[in-house]
N, C-alpha and C positions, 0 to 999 in steps of 0.2 A: 527264784532267781528273777533279775529282771529281764527283760528281753525287747528286742526290736523285731516286729515280725518282716521277714523277708518274702519278697515277692515270689509266688508259687510260679514254678517254672512251666508245670503241665495242669490245668484243671480238668478234672473229669467229667464229661457230660453228663454222667449218671447222676451228679450231686445236684438236685433242684431245690431251691430255697423254700423255706416254710411258706412263704405266702404263695407259692406258685404251684405246689404239689397237690393233686387231691388225695383225700382220706384213702382211696382205695390203694393208693402207693404206699400207706404207711407202713413202716417197719415196727411193728408193736413190741418187739424186744427192745430196741433202740429208736424210739421214735424220732430223735434228733439226730440220727446217724447221718454223717456228712454235711453238717451244718457247722458254722463257725460264730459263736455267741458271744457277745461283751457282756459281762455283767460288772456294773458300777456298785461300789461299797460293799466289795466281794470280801473285805477282810474278816467281819464278823456278822453274826446275827441272821437277818433274813438273806441278804446277799451272800454269805458264804452258804448257806444251805443251797440257795439257788445254783451256785456255781456247782457244788456237788452233785444236785440232782442232774441239771443239765449234762455235766461230763457222764454221769452214771447212764443216762439216755442215749448217749452215743456222741455229743458233740463235742468239737473242740472249743474250749472256753478259755476266753481271754479274762482273767480276773484282774480288776482295777481296785487299788485301795491306795489311800495314802501312807500305811503302816506296812514297811517291808516284812517286819516278822511275823506279822499275820498272814502275809500272801505265802511266804515261806511254809508256814504251818500247814497252810490250805492246800497248796501244792504236794506236801509230803502226804497229805491223808486221801490223796486221788492216786491210788497205787496204778493205773493204766497210763498215766501221764499226759491226761488229755487236758490238763490245765496248764496255761501259760499266765504269767503274771506279768503286771505293769502298775510300777509305783507311780501314781497321779493324784493329784487333786482336779476333782471334777469342775471345781469352781475357777480353776485357772483358767487364764486369758487363751492360753496354747493348747488346751486340752482338745476343743473341737477339731483343731487342724490334726491332732495326733490321730483321731477316730477318721479323717477323710484321708488320712495315707495308709491306712490299713490295706494291704493288699485283699482282704477278703472279709466281709461281714454279712451273715445270713439273720443275725438277730441281736437285738439289744435287750437286756434287761435293764431299764432305768431305776436303779434301786436307791442310790445315795440321797439321804435325806436326814433329818433331825428335828427334834421336837424339845420345846421348854414348856413346862406347865407354868402358867399364869395367870392369876384374875386378871379380868380385863382392865380394871384400873390402874394395876401395875405393871402392864406390858411396857417395857421401856423400848427406846427406838433401836437399841443396840439389838436387842432380840428380834425385834419388827424385821431389823436389815438383813439379820443373819438367816433367818427363816425364809425371807422372799429371795435372798440371793441363792441359797442352797437348794431348797425345795421347788422352786418356780425357775428363776432365772437360768440357773445351771442346768435344771432338768430339761428345760426347753432348748438349751443350745447344745445339749449332748445330744437329743433325740433329733435335731434338725440336722446336725452334722451326720448322724447316723443315716438318716433318710438320704440325704444328699450321695452318700457314699453307695447306698443302695442302688437310687436312682442311677447313678453312674456305671454301676456293675450290670445293671439290668436283670437280675436275677430274681427280683420280688424279694420277700423278707418278712420280718416281724418284729414288732416294737411293743413290748410290755412294761408299762408304766408302774410302779408300785406305788399304789395310791393308799386309801385307808378308807374304814367305814366312816371315817369324819370327814371323808369328801362327799358323803352322802347327807348326814344327819350334823348336828351341832353337839358340843361337849363342854363341861364346866373347866375353865382355866385352859382351855385350848382355842381361844379366837383366832391367833395368827396361824395356828397348825391348821384349824378347820379351813381358813380361808385359802391357805396354800394347796391344801388336797382338793378343794373344790375346783381350785385353777387348773388342776392335773387332769381332773375329770373332764372338764371342758376341754383343755388340749386333747385328749384322746378321742374324742368325739371330732374334733375340727380335723385333726390330721388323717384320722380314717379316711374321711370324705376326700381331703388333698391327694393321698396317697393310692386309692384303692384301684385306679385304673392301670397302676403299676405294680399290683400284685402285693403291695406293702399292706400288710395287716397292721392296726394300731389298735392296743387294748389296755385295759387297766386290771388289776388284781387289787382288791380292797380288803385287807384283812381287818379284822377286829384287833382287839390288844395282844400284843405277842409277846411271849417272854423273851427276851434278848439282852445282851450285855448292856443296851442302851436303856431299857426298862427295868433291868434287875434291882437299881436303886429305889425305884416306886415300889417294888414287891416287898422290899423289907418293912414296909408299912401294912400291917395287918389290915388296917380299916380300907388301904388302897386294893389290896387282893380281894377283900370282901366285895368292893364295889365294883371290880372288874367281873367277879363271880356273877356278881347279881345282875349284869346288861347281858349275859350271854345265856340263853335259852338251855343250850347243850351242857351249860355247866362245868365247862373248862376254859382255861385258858389256851389260846392257840400257840403253837409251836412253830419255829420257823419252817420246818420240815412240811407243815401243812400249807404253807403258802408258796413253797418251792414247787409242789406237785402240781399246784395250779398253774404255776408260771411255766412248767415242762408241757402241761396240755396246750396253754395258749401260743407257745412257742413252736408248736410241732404242725404237721398236715393235718391231724385229727381236729384242729380247728380252723381248716381251711377256709370256711365260709363265716368266721366267726372275727368280726372287725368294729370298732366303734362302741365295743361294749365295756362293761365294768362287772369282772367276777369277783362276787362278795363272798370272802373265806371268813365269814362273821361268826359262825355258829348261831344264825337265827337273829342276830343282834338288832339289825335294821329292820327285820320283818315285823318288829313290835308297834 
């Protein structure tokens, strides 16, 4: 169901944002207990896994997607009722204002993004503009709005950008995608420096090739699957849950002194 969050009448003093809590105060059974975390692109794939993992770790999750049916299914899968849904296009001009109107936000999982595989000579301007608009412009504006709201609330917080191993290396048919993810890696470092004194940590998680609804058509090609496996020393393609567990760590007090870094969930791909 859609919702508009209501102002909390009373805020427990015992709830401390992930950016401000020492690891010694970590609830290891539910490391995100007491935190409200916004997850974009939460309808499918990595975002869906992140929303479920954060809820399982104790967070109240605001799951954002353009597709209401995906959000309904997501909320039904989280039996404890910790997922609230928001139908929205993260690239819409009014979406940052909706973030700034939230009564509470302790964490952001900045996941929404896309890719189109094209050899460099065949890249068209429509593809270029689409990837830059969603992967860079919208990602910046969403994280900026979340940071502003965290600053206003004065509780610290955590921002996790979902980047890619392609934010650290290059790859065939990925010139535009690599460009956008290198931009996210740079944004992560710069935001971390700007926000550190306010107790807001900013990190990236950089997965290898992940099997998701978006990449499913690629894996229908046996040659692509063989290529993917050949690039990963651990010999398997990542699953959304692999990325989600890294996101939970970076969002939690366990990572209380971790900021400005990129956690590569890549099976050793970029170590070669």
